C-alpha positions, 0 to 999 in steps of 0.5 A: 586462500579462501577464494581464487578467481582466474580469468573469470568471464560471464556472458549472457548471449552476446552480453558480457557482464564480467570479462577475464577478471582475476582476484583472491580473497584471504581468510578474515578479510573485509572487502567492499564491492562497488560499482554503478548499478547493473555492472555485475556486483550481485552477479559476482555474488551469484558466481561465488555462491554457486548460483551461476557458473562462469562462461570461462575461467576458474573459480576455486573456494576452500573445501567445506566452506560455509557461505552465508548470503544475505539475499538467501537469508534463512527462512523464518517460522512466521508463527514463532516469535523473534526470539525462538526463531533465533534460538533454533540456530543453537539446537545442538546446544539445546540438545546438549542441555537435555543430555546434561540434565539426563546425566545429572539425574542419573548421577543424583540417583546413583550418588553413592555408587559412582566414583570419580573415575566412573564412565558416567562422570567422565562423560558428563565432564567431557560434555559439560566442557564441550557445552561451555566451549561452544558457548552454552552459557552465553547463547541466550545473551547473544540472541538478546544482544543481536536483536537489541543491536538490530533495534528490537526492544525487549517487548518485541522478542515475544511478538510473532514474526508475522506481526512485524513489517517486511523490513523488520522481518528482514532484520530478524532473518539477518540476525539469524544469519549472523548467529550461524557464523558462516566462514564467508558472509556475502552481504548485498546492501546490508544497511537497507532499512537500517537507522544510524544506531543499528548501522553503527552497531552492525559496523562494530559487529562486522569489524570484529567478525571472525570470518571473511566478509564481502559487502556490496554497499552504496554506504560510503561511511559504512565501507570506511569503517569496515573494509580494508580492500575495495573491489570496483567493477567497471567496464566488465573489469575488476580493479583492486584497491587496498584501503577503505573507501576514502583511500580508494577515491584517492588511489583511483584518481591517481591511477586514472591520472597515471593511465591517461599520461601513459596512454598519451605518451604511448600514442605520441610514440606510435605516431612518431614511429609511424612517421619514421616508417612512412619516411623510410618507405618514401625513400624507396631504397632496399635498406630503407624498406628493410628498416621500415619493415623492422620498425613496423614489426616492432610496432605491431608487437607493442602491447597497446594500453587501453584507451582511458574510459571517457564513455562512463555516463555521470549525472550532472547536477547544478542547482540554479542560483536561487532568489535571496531570502530573508536572513531568518528562513524558518522559525519553529516556536514551541512546536509539539507533535503527537500520535495519540498518546505518543509524543514525538516532539515536545515544545521545540524552539529552533531557528534556521538561517539563510544558507544553512544546511541542516540534517535530521536523523534518528531511529526509524519511525521516530518522526523525522519525515513528519517534522519535514512535512510540518516544515513543508506545510504538508502536515498541519496536525501540530501545536506551536507555530512554524513561521517562514521568513521573507521571500522563502520559496520551498521545494519538497523531495519526498521518499514516496515519488509523485509523478503527474504524467505517464512518460519521462519526457512528458513529466518535464515537458509539462512541468507545472509553472514551466513552458519548456520546448522539447529540445529544452526538456531533452537537454535537461533529461540528458544531464540526468542520464535520460537519453535516446529512447529513455525519455519515452519510457513509461515512468511506472517501469523505471527503477528506483534509481531512475525515479530518484533522478527524475525527482531530483531534476524536477526539484532542480527546475523549481529554482527554490531557495529552501530545499526540503529533502527526505532521504535524497540518497535512497536508490542513488549509486555512489557516483550520483551521490557524489554529484548531489553532494557537490551540488548541495555544497555549492548551493547558496540557498537553505537545505533541510534534509532527512538522511541516514547517510552519515557520509552525506551528513558529514560532507553537506551539513553544518547543523543537525536536528537529532531525535535521541533519548525521547527528545529533539536536540539541535547541534551546530556542526556536521556528523563528525562533530556530533560524534565528538560531542557525544564522545566527550559527554560519555567520557565526562559521565564515565570519569565523573567529571564535575562541572562548575558549582552552581551559583547562589539562587539570587544570582541564578534568578537574576541571570535568568531574568536577564536572559529572558530580557535579552531573548525578548530583545532578540525577537523584537530585532528579528521582527524589525529585520523582517520589516526592513527587508520587506521595505528594501524589497519594495523600494528595489522593485520601485527602482527597477521600473523603467520610468523610475528616474523620470519620476519626481519622487526618485530622489526621495525613494533613493534617500529612503532606500539608503537610510533603510539599508543602513538601519537593516545593517545596524539591526543585523549587527545588533542581532548578532551581538545579542545572539552571541550573548545568549550562546555564551550564557546558555 
């Protein structure tokens, strides 16, 4: 075993963090470590790496094991470029190169005097073989491949490290750590600041890593793709599950159900035995008293099952039913956006319909948040048109938290356009895990997760029918992510969100906008379907699969003209639908008036309402047929 822990306990004064936990780790295992924020995951890494000593119990590691800890990444030379920083990992190979060059010069100088079995030639051959076996001919390409996988371009290799952002510097240090190839990698949230392309590359690297990897992560998709075992820390205990994250969720549910049943059965048996003991004692005879004492001894020796955990606090998210918007919620028409000479969106057309859940993803810094801010009416520096549909009310969740008041309670109590009582505000806050003195906390001292929960509560209370979310799962633990997923899946309004959480994109979204290959593309389906599409495209390219031959030019021109005509009809129908929806809304407002049916015009209004609704239904059906025609032709 690489690591063996037995009855390991760690306490700080009266506070117990880990209580008599036991586990073992074999060579080359890939293990995910999960649990709510603050339960002791990072503390466990500190114990394994020797930064902390246990209060009691034993922790044994294999002798001469080399540990790589992500939070203790190798120091970087800030003046050197990224490439040279990673090159320092291979100093021994560079020393060998110098030795080989010196030997080559000596061999060349004494070419006529050296024989095949001379010491110099033999030493050269042995050193050359060692150099090759240790990767001497591949380490330069490994450095370039590592930096490329972490999202650095060829130009970035020559940049001094101090010119990169803090997140990019962390990536360079992480790359250096991986190149050092420790026997045991301890990775604490390794995908922070990674885009999806870099995460995918890292997954493949770690899956094939020759060594043991322990990963603390909230990225469920990442865990699913790498780990073969899950350690969950809960209530100071460590529970072990064999399989990936998805398997863990099923096994945990089964374990909880079984434990609940066993506990209830034991409690029934205890109650039954106590009743029998009490009955024997009531008889007050020598024989019955002995029987009562005998049963009491057996009951005292019974190994009691712990009470199932019902005290764990979980966030409760439930978006209120939003008002109904028009069928077309948002239109992006010939949208373009540039930063100086760099164009990030070019002549983009797209329509978002009522009830859609659209995810936006792409590389870091590519323009995802910018697109969301354009949609939300915050960024006006673009060309083209953003058109919102009828009765659309949007709410924006930004990565950069924005609060208006000092305390948690005041932030909800004095929320704009609301008038909550203190009890109402406390009730809402409790559902988001702000209870007791938590509600009086100054917002400035809240953790990232707490600020995220408070922002989500504010979003929920706005009762919007279009939610614009910028990385909503950042700072949330897995339990809160699951709650948010379920709430958004049940939400009847429209959602457009930026996210790098592939598990979230897979479970919530039914359409995607993807920044890729210098352009913005729209896809129907979730993230899994997107991957399937890309795999099919790649397979078609690799196998040189030919597509149907192009039709003659006249036919093509004719079809193109027909398609333009159909699109024009579609736009005309969309305008008509918008007009009819507005009319229906106005008529419904009239019909809701208290004295409507006393009015002389009520029959005329009802007749107009019936006719307008029929026209609206017909227009929507015609629109659907035309949309399907365009999809089949394009």
